[in-house]
C-alpha positions, 0 to 999 in steps of 0.5 A: 500500500506504500506504493501510492502516496499523497501527491502522486499522479495516477490514472484510473484503470477501471470503472466509470472514470477509466482513463482519467488522471489526477493527483492523490489527495488522501490515502486511506491505508486501513481501507486500501483506498485513495481519494483522487482529485476529480475522480469518482465525483459524488453529490452530498446534500448538506443541511448547513450550519454555522458559516456553511450554507445548505445545498448540494456539493460535488466531492470526490469519493474514495476508489480502491487502490487496485483500480489506480496505477501510478504514472511513469515519470518518464513517459506518463503511462501507467506503471507498476512500482517496485522498491530499491535500496540506494547506496546510502541505505535509502529505500526508494520507489522505482517505476517497473516500466522505465526503471526511473526513480520516483522518489526524489 
């Protein structure tokens, strides 16, 4: 689950939003889900309250982590992720597709 982190750019592999790209806003590790900007939009009805007007609001719902793939930094295509330990002992994520290091 540590393969996808907040701020990563991902693409959706399945579902009604297949092919859409967006950045990860939040990772829900306990549920194996992620919230991606502009993907899986749902309408929420709010009653309103102090400082918040009532109405219908569009917001992102979570999507299962298996339905998204990280974009390769080299060619912007979906890739799987592996891990590699550098000489200094630092563990980094590496794109399977190109071998490019993702963590900078």
